[in-house]
Phi, psi and omega in degrees: 000128180290151176287160183300329183261007180275154180293150180294146177237161179281157177301326179297317181292321180297327179274356180077023181262149174233154178243123177253116181267139177272356183256143174273156178306324180293324177296318180295316178299317179295321179294320179295316179298319179295319179295318178297321178298317178296321179299314180296317179294324184281340186231056183294324181293319177298321179297316179295317179295324177295316179301317178295319182295332180294343176285338186245332184238137175299124181079359176084358177204174182270356182230067186297340178290339180259015181299139175230127183288148002277341173196154178281156175288146175256124181270140181264313183197164172238140182216117187055239181264002185260148174237132182248133176266175183293347177259016176063030171270141180260000000 
């Protein structure tokens, strides 16, 4: 247990665990950029609606604390246990 005046440590460090990543930071950055690109391509209607919403709402939505880059999904409807977005993904 750390003393009250000691600097905070992570739970991993307190347990004596280390994480060895097989990925370099540049690999991770490239993977994130590729994932964002796929997201934008897969959700064009949500992207257009978000752009339009930024004209009327600060941050483009009513829950800016839950914003996820590059834009949040726009939901069209819910039916039974399913939720449909504007790009017709269930």
